[in-house]
mmCIF entry with sequence, helices, sheets and N, C-alpha, C, O atoms, coordinates in Angstrom:
data_MODEL
# 
_entry.id   MODEL 
# 
_entity.id                         1 
_entity.type                       polymer 
_entity.pdbx_number_of_molecules   1 
# 
_entity_poly.entity_id                      1 
_entity_poly.type                           'polypeptide(L)' 
_entity_poly.nstd_linkage                   no 
_entity_poly.nstd_monomer                   no 
_entity_poly.pdbx_seq_one_letter_code       MSRIGKLPINIPAGVTVTLQDNVVSVKGP 
_entity_poly.pdbx_seq_one_letter_code_can   MSRIGKLPINIPAGVTVTLQDNVVSVKGP 
_entity_poly.pdbx_strand_id                 A 
# 
loop_
_entity_poly_seq.entity_id 
_entity_poly_seq.num 
_entity_poly_seq.mon_id 
_entity_poly_seq.hetero 
1 1  MET n 
1 2  SER n 
1 3  ARG n 
1 4  ILE n 
1 5  GLY n 
1 6  LYS n 
1 7  LEU n 
1 8  PRO n 
1 9  ILE n 
1 10 ASN n 
1 11 ILE n 
1 12 PRO n 
1 13 ALA n 
1 14 GLY n 
1 15 VAL n 
1 16 THR n 
1 17 VAL n 
1 18 THR n 
1 19 LEU n 
1 20 GLN n 
1 21 ASP n 
1 22 ASN n 
1 23 VAL n 
1 24 VAL n 
1 25 SER n 
1 26 VAL n 
1 27 LYS n 
1 28 GLY n 
1 29 PRO n 
# 
_struct_asym.id          A 
_struct_asym.entity_id   1 
# 
_struct_conf.conf_type_id            HELX_P 
_struct_conf.id                      HELX_P1 
_struct_conf.pdbx_PDB_helix_id       AA1 
_struct_conf.beg_label_comp_id       ILE 
_struct_conf.beg_label_asym_id       A 
_struct_conf.beg_label_seq_id        4 
_struct_conf.pdbx_beg_PDB_ins_code   ? 
_struct_conf.end_label_comp_id       LYS 
_struct_conf.end_label_asym_id       A 
_struct_conf.end_label_seq_id        6 
_struct_conf.pdbx_end_PDB_ins_code   ? 
_struct_conf.beg_auth_comp_id        ILE 
_struct_conf.beg_auth_asym_id        A 
_struct_conf.beg_auth_seq_id         4 
_struct_conf.end_auth_comp_id        LYS 
_struct_conf.end_auth_asym_id        A 
_struct_conf.end_auth_seq_id         6 
_struct_conf.pdbx_PDB_helix_class    5 
_struct_conf.details                 ? 
_struct_conf.pdbx_PDB_helix_length   3 
# 
_struct_conf_type.id          HELX_P 
_struct_conf_type.criteria    ? 
_struct_conf_type.reference   ? 
# 
_struct_sheet.id               AA1 
_struct_sheet.type             ? 
_struct_sheet.number_strands   2 
_struct_sheet.details          ? 
# 
_struct_sheet_order.sheet_id     AA1 
_struct_sheet_order.range_id_1   1 
_struct_sheet_order.range_id_2   2 
_struct_sheet_order.offset       ? 
_struct_sheet_order.sense        anti-parallel 
# 
loop_
_struct_sheet_range.sheet_id 
_struct_sheet_range.id 
_struct_sheet_range.beg_label_comp_id 
_struct_sheet_range.beg_label_asym_id 
_struct_sheet_range.beg_label_seq_id 
_struct_sheet_range.pdbx_beg_PDB_ins_code 
_struct_sheet_range.end_label_comp_id 
_struct_sheet_range.end_label_asym_id 
_struct_sheet_range.end_label_seq_id 
_struct_sheet_range.pdbx_end_PDB_ins_code 
_struct_sheet_range.beg_auth_comp_id 
_struct_sheet_range.beg_auth_asym_id 
_struct_sheet_range.beg_auth_seq_id 
_struct_sheet_range.end_auth_comp_id 
_struct_sheet_range.end_auth_asym_id 
_struct_sheet_range.end_auth_seq_id 
AA1 1 THR A 16 ? GLN A 20 ? THR A 16 GLN A 20 
AA1 2 VAL A 23 ? LYS A 27 ? VAL A 23 LYS A 27 
# 
loop_
_atom_site.group_PDB 
_atom_site.id 
_atom_site.type_symbol 
_atom_site.label_atom_id 
_atom_site.label_alt_id 
_atom_site.label_comp_id 
_atom_site.label_asym_id 
_atom_site.label_entity_id 
_atom_site.label_seq_id 
_atom_site.pdbx_PDB_ins_code 
_atom_site.Cartn_x 
_atom_site.Cartn_y 
_atom_site.Cartn_z 
_atom_site.occupancy 
_atom_site.B_iso_or_equiv 
_atom_site.pdbx_formal_charge 
_atom_site.auth_seq_id 
_atom_site.auth_comp_id 
_atom_site.auth_asym_id 
_atom_site.auth_atom_id 
_atom_site.pdbx_PDB_model_num 
ATOM 1   N N  . MET A 1 1  ? 31.047 -26.160 -91.360 1.00 0.00 ? 1  MET A N  1 
ATOM 2   C CA . MET A 1 1  ? 30.757 -24.810 -90.770 1.00 0.00 ? 1  MET A CA 1 
ATOM 3   C C  . MET A 1 1  ? 30.934 -23.733 -91.856 1.00 0.00 ? 1  MET A C  1 
ATOM 4   O O  . MET A 1 1  ? 31.874 -23.783 -92.650 1.00 0.00 ? 1  MET A O  1 
ATOM 5   N N  . SER A 1 2  ? 30.047 -22.801 -91.872 1.00 0.00 ? 2  SER A N  1 
ATOM 6   C CA . SER A 1 2  ? 30.096 -21.740 -92.900 1.00 0.00 ? 2  SER A CA 1 
ATOM 7   C C  . SER A 1 2  ? 31.334 -20.879 -92.726 1.00 0.00 ? 2  SER A C  1 
ATOM 8   O O  . SER A 1 2  ? 31.751 -20.619 -91.597 1.00 0.00 ? 2  SER A O  1 
ATOM 9   N N  . ARG A 1 3  ? 31.918 -20.438 -93.808 1.00 0.00 ? 3  ARG A N  1 
ATOM 10  C CA . ARG A 1 3  ? 33.099 -19.615 -93.732 1.00 0.00 ? 3  ARG A CA 1 
ATOM 11  C C  . ARG A 1 3  ? 32.762 -18.125 -93.936 1.00 0.00 ? 3  ARG A C  1 
ATOM 12  O O  . ARG A 1 3  ? 33.643 -17.277 -94.082 1.00 0.00 ? 3  ARG A O  1 
ATOM 13  N N  . ILE A 1 4  ? 31.444 -17.846 -93.941 1.00 0.00 ? 4  ILE A N  1 
ATOM 14  C CA . ILE A 1 4  ? 30.980 -16.456 -94.184 1.00 0.00 ? 4  ILE A CA 1 
ATOM 15  C C  . ILE A 1 4  ? 31.568 -15.572 -93.122 1.00 0.00 ? 4  ILE A C  1 
ATOM 16  O O  . ILE A 1 4  ? 31.788 -14.395 -93.407 1.00 0.00 ? 4  ILE A O  1 
ATOM 17  N N  . GLY A 1 5  ? 31.831 -16.016 -91.967 1.00 0.00 ? 5  GLY A N  1 
ATOM 18  C CA . GLY A 1 5  ? 32.320 -15.187 -90.821 1.00 0.00 ? 5  GLY A CA 1 
ATOM 19  C C  . GLY A 1 5  ? 33.745 -14.737 -91.004 1.00 0.00 ? 5  GLY A C  1 
ATOM 20  O O  . GLY A 1 5  ? 34.219 -13.832 -90.318 1.00 0.00 ? 5  GLY A O  1 
ATOM 21  N N  . LYS A 1 6  ? 34.458 -15.405 -91.982 1.00 0.00 ? 6  LYS A N  1 
ATOM 22  C CA . LYS A 1 6  ? 35.837 -15.064 -92.201 1.00 0.00 ? 6  LYS A CA 1 
ATOM 23  C C  . LYS A 1 6  ? 36.025 -14.155 -93.454 1.00 0.00 ? 6  LYS A C  1 
ATOM 24  O O  . LYS A 1 6  ? 37.134 -13.725 -93.772 1.00 0.00 ? 6  LYS A O  1 
ATOM 25  N N  . LEU A 1 7  ? 34.897 -13.888 -94.142 1.00 0.00 ? 7  LEU A N  1 
ATOM 26  C CA . LEU A 1 7  ? 34.981 -13.045 -95.269 1.00 0.00 ? 7  LEU A CA 1 
ATOM 27  C C  . LEU A 1 7  ? 34.976 -11.563 -94.858 1.00 0.00 ? 7  LEU A C  1 
ATOM 28  O O  . LEU A 1 7  ? 34.201 -11.170 -93.986 1.00 0.00 ? 7  LEU A O  1 
ATOM 29  N N  . PRO A 1 8  ? 35.821 -10.754 -95.471 1.00 0.00 ? 8  PRO A N  1 
ATOM 30  C CA . PRO A 1 8  ? 35.804 -9.323  -95.246 1.00 0.00 ? 8  PRO A CA 1 
ATOM 31  C C  . PRO A 1 8  ? 34.554 -8.685  -95.838 1.00 0.00 ? 8  PRO A C  1 
ATOM 32  O O  . PRO A 1 8  ? 34.422 -8.571  -97.056 1.00 0.00 ? 8  PRO A O  1 
ATOM 33  N N  . ILE A 1 9  ? 33.629 -8.267  -94.958 1.00 0.00 ? 9  ILE A N  1 
ATOM 34  C CA . ILE A 1 9  ? 32.434 -7.685  -95.410 1.00 0.00 ? 9  ILE A CA 1 
ATOM 35  C C  . ILE A 1 9  ? 32.344 -6.198  -94.936 1.00 0.00 ? 9  ILE A C  1 
ATOM 36  O O  . ILE A 1 9  ? 32.480 -5.860  -93.760 1.00 0.00 ? 9  ILE A O  1 
ATOM 37  N N  . ASN A 1 10 ? 32.112 -5.385  -95.926 1.00 0.00 ? 10 ASN A N  1 
ATOM 38  C CA . ASN A 1 10 ? 31.922 -3.938  -95.597 1.00 0.00 ? 10 ASN A CA 1 
ATOM 39  C C  . ASN A 1 10 ? 30.492 -3.626  -95.360 1.00 0.00 ? 10 ASN A C  1 
ATOM 40  O O  . ASN A 1 10 ? 29.669 -3.740  -96.268 1.00 0.00 ? 10 ASN A O  1 
ATOM 41  N N  . ILE A 1 11 ? 30.172 -3.235  -94.165 1.00 0.00 ? 11 ILE A N  1 
ATOM 42  C CA . ILE A 1 11 ? 28.776 -2.950  -93.789 1.00 0.00 ? 11 ILE A CA 1 
ATOM 43  C C  . ILE A 1 11 ? 28.498 -1.437  -93.779 1.00 0.00 ? 11 ILE A C  1 
ATOM 44  O O  . ILE A 1 11 ? 29.061 -0.724  -92.948 1.00 0.00 ? 11 ILE A O  1 
ATOM 45  N N  . PRO A 1 12 ? 27.662 -0.943  -94.664 1.00 0.00 ? 12 PRO A N  1 
ATOM 46  C CA . PRO A 1 12 ? 27.378 0.477   -94.710 1.00 0.00 ? 12 PRO A CA 1 
ATOM 47  C C  . PRO A 1 12 ? 26.604 0.912   -93.470 1.00 0.00 ? 12 PRO A C  1 
ATOM 48  O O  . PRO A 1 12 ? 25.983 0.090   -92.796 1.00 0.00 ? 12 PRO A O  1 
ATOM 49  N N  . ALA A 1 13 ? 26.644 2.206   -93.175 1.00 0.00 ? 13 ALA A N  1 
ATOM 50  C CA . ALA A 1 13 ? 25.968 2.701   -91.959 1.00 0.00 ? 13 ALA A CA 1 
ATOM 51  C C  . ALA A 1 13 ? 24.411 2.491   -92.154 1.00 0.00 ? 13 ALA A C  1 
ATOM 52  O O  . ALA A 1 13 ? 23.856 2.682   -93.236 1.00 0.00 ? 13 ALA A O  1 
ATOM 53  N N  . GLY A 1 14 ? 23.793 2.102   -91.063 1.00 0.00 ? 14 GLY A N  1 
ATOM 54  C CA . GLY A 1 14 ? 22.359 1.905   -91.068 1.00 0.00 ? 14 GLY A CA 1 
ATOM 55  C C  . GLY A 1 14 ? 21.924 0.539   -91.485 1.00 0.00 ? 14 GLY A C  1 
ATOM 56  O O  . GLY A 1 14 ? 20.728 0.256   -91.543 1.00 0.00 ? 14 GLY A O  1 
ATOM 57  N N  . VAL A 1 15 ? 22.890 -0.333  -91.783 1.00 0.00 ? 15 VAL A N  1 
ATOM 58  C CA . VAL A 1 15 ? 22.561 -1.697  -92.173 1.00 0.00 ? 15 VAL A CA 1 
ATOM 59  C C  . VAL A 1 15 ? 22.823 -2.642  -91.017 1.00 0.00 ? 15 VAL A C  1 
ATOM 60  O O  . VAL A 1 15 ? 23.860 -2.593  -90.356 1.00 0.00 ? 15 VAL A O  1 
ATOM 61  N N  . THR A 1 16 ? 21.860 -3.487  -90.804 1.00 0.00 ? 16 THR A N  1 
ATOM 62  C CA . THR A 1 16 ? 22.024 -4.466  -89.678 1.00 0.00 ? 16 THR A CA 1 
ATOM 63  C C  . THR A 1 16 ? 22.163 -5.880  -90.216 1.00 0.00 ? 16 THR A C  1 
ATOM 64  O O  . THR A 1 16 ? 21.314 -6.356  -90.969 1.00 0.00 ? 16 THR A O  1 
ATOM 65  N N  . VAL A 1 17 ? 23.225 -6.536  -89.827 1.00 0.00 ? 17 VAL A N  1 
ATOM 66  C CA . VAL A 1 17 ? 23.431 -7.967  -90.255 1.00 0.00 ? 17 VAL A CA 1 
ATOM 67  C C  . VAL A 1 17 ? 23.272 -8.854  -89.069 1.00 0.00 ? 17 VAL A C  1 
ATOM 68  O O  . VAL A 1 17 ? 23.914 -8.635  -88.041 1.00 0.00 ? 17 VAL A O  1 
ATOM 69  N N  . THR A 1 18 ? 22.434 -9.854  -89.177 1.00 0.00 ? 18 THR A N  1 
ATOM 70  C CA . THR A 1 18 ? 22.223 -10.826 -88.072 1.00 0.00 ? 18 THR A CA 1 
ATOM 71  C C  . THR A 1 18 ? 22.538 -12.194 -88.551 1.00 0.00 ? 18 THR A C  1 
ATOM 72  O O  . THR A 1 18 ? 22.095 -12.622 -89.616 1.00 0.00 ? 18 THR A O  1 
ATOM 73  N N  . LEU A 1 19 ? 23.346 -12.916 -87.717 1.00 0.00 ? 19 LEU A N  1 
ATOM 74  C CA . LEU A 1 19 ? 23.742 -14.293 -88.028 1.00 0.00 ? 19 LEU A CA 1 
ATOM 75  C C  . LEU A 1 19 ? 23.088 -15.211 -86.977 1.00 0.00 ? 19 LEU A C  1 
ATOM 76  O O  . LEU A 1 19 ? 23.411 -15.113 -85.793 1.00 0.00 ? 19 LEU A O  1 
ATOM 77  N N  . GLN A 1 20 ? 22.203 -16.070 -87.385 1.00 0.00 ? 20 GLN A N  1 
ATOM 78  C CA . GLN A 1 20 ? 21.508 -16.941 -86.511 1.00 0.00 ? 20 GLN A CA 1 
ATOM 79  C C  . GLN A 1 20 ? 21.268 -18.316 -87.135 1.00 0.00 ? 20 GLN A C  1 
ATOM 80  O O  . GLN A 1 20 ? 20.646 -18.409 -88.194 1.00 0.00 ? 20 GLN A O  1 
ATOM 81  N N  . ASP A 1 21 ? 21.747 -19.372 -86.503 1.00 0.00 ? 21 ASP A N  1 
ATOM 82  C CA . ASP A 1 21 ? 21.525 -20.735 -87.059 1.00 0.00 ? 21 ASP A CA 1 
ATOM 83  C C  . ASP A 1 21 ? 21.987 -20.887 -88.498 1.00 0.00 ? 21 ASP A C  1 
ATOM 84  O O  . ASP A 1 21 ? 21.302 -21.475 -89.335 1.00 0.00 ? 21 ASP A O  1 
ATOM 85  N N  . ASN A 1 22 ? 23.229 -20.314 -88.777 1.00 0.00 ? 22 ASN A N  1 
ATOM 86  C CA . ASN A 1 22 ? 23.824 -20.314 -90.093 1.00 0.00 ? 22 ASN A CA 1 
ATOM 87  C C  . ASN A 1 22 ? 23.004 -19.599 -91.161 1.00 0.00 ? 22 ASN A C  1 
ATOM 88  O O  . ASN A 1 22 ? 23.181 -19.829 -92.358 1.00 0.00 ? 22 ASN A O  1 
ATOM 89  N N  . VAL A 1 23 ? 22.094 -18.718 -90.705 1.00 0.00 ? 23 VAL A N  1 
ATOM 90  C CA . VAL A 1 23 ? 21.312 -17.908 -91.611 1.00 0.00 ? 23 VAL A CA 1 
ATOM 91  C C  . VAL A 1 23 ? 21.662 -16.456 -91.412 1.00 0.00 ? 23 VAL A C  1 
ATOM 92  O O  . VAL A 1 23 ? 21.551 -15.906 -90.316 1.00 0.00 ? 23 VAL A O  1 
ATOM 93  N N  . VAL A 1 24 ? 22.100 -15.832 -92.530 1.00 0.00 ? 24 VAL A N  1 
ATOM 94  C CA . VAL A 1 24 ? 22.464 -14.440 -92.444 1.00 0.00 ? 24 VAL A CA 1 
ATOM 95  C C  . VAL A 1 24 ? 21.339 -13.511 -92.933 1.00 0.00 ? 24 VAL A C  1 
ATOM 96  O O  . VAL A 1 24 ? 20.920 -13.565 -94.089 1.00 0.00 ? 24 VAL A O  1 
ATOM 97  N N  . SER A 1 25 ? 20.882 -12.685 -92.038 1.00 0.00 ? 25 SER A N  1 
ATOM 98  C CA . SER A 1 25 ? 19.777 -11.792 -92.407 1.00 0.00 ? 25 SER A CA 1 
ATOM 99  C C  . SER A 1 25 ? 20.371 -10.318 -92.493 1.00 0.00 ? 25 SER A C  1 
ATOM 100 O O  . SER A 1 25 ? 21.033 -9.854  -91.565 1.00 0.00 ? 25 SER A O  1 
ATOM 101 N N  . VAL A 1 26 ? 20.117 -9.653  -93.584 1.00 0.00 ? 26 VAL A N  1 
ATOM 102 C CA . VAL A 1 26 ? 20.591 -8.301  -93.775 1.00 0.00 ? 26 VAL A CA 1 
ATOM 103 C C  . VAL A 1 26 ? 19.444 -7.310  -93.869 1.00 0.00 ? 26 VAL A C  1 
ATOM 104 O O  . VAL A 1 26 ? 18.606 -7.416  -94.765 1.00 0.00 ? 26 VAL A O  1 
ATOM 105 N N  . LYS A 1 27 ? 19.395 -6.348  -92.954 1.00 0.00 ? 27 LYS A N  1 
ATOM 106 C CA . LYS A 1 27 ? 18.331 -5.359  -92.999 1.00 0.00 ? 27 LYS A CA 1 
ATOM 107 C C  . LYS A 1 27 ? 18.890 -3.965  -93.246 1.00 0.00 ? 27 LYS A C  1 
ATOM 108 O O  . LYS A 1 27 ? 19.800 -3.560  -92.522 1.00 0.00 ? 27 LYS A O  1 
ATOM 109 N N  . GLY A 1 28 ? 18.426 -3.243  -94.177 1.00 0.00 ? 28 GLY A N  1 
ATOM 110 C CA . GLY A 1 28 ? 18.951 -1.939  -94.496 1.00 0.00 ? 28 GLY A CA 1 
ATOM 111 C C  . GLY A 1 28 ? 17.910 -1.103  -95.179 1.00 0.00 ? 28 GLY A C  1 
ATOM 112 O O  . GLY A 1 28 ? 16.807 -1.551  -95.491 1.00 0.00 ? 28 GLY A O  1 
ATOM 113 N N  . PRO A 1 29 ? 18.306 0.139   -95.402 1.00 0.00 ? 29 PRO A N  1 
ATOM 114 C CA . PRO A 1 29 ? 17.422 1.127   -96.088 1.00 0.00 ? 29 PRO A CA 1 
ATOM 115 C C  . PRO A 1 29 ? 17.249 0.737   -97.575 1.00 0.00 ? 29 PRO A C  1 
ATOM 116 O O  . PRO A 1 29 ? 16.552 1.428   -98.318 1.00 0.00 ? 29 PRO A O  1 
# 
């Protein structure tokens, strides 16, 4: 299982992070 969910991640305003099927998609400006 991926450990990405336990990493401290700073998400700037306006950025969308989606986790689906162990694939992380980041959408932002």
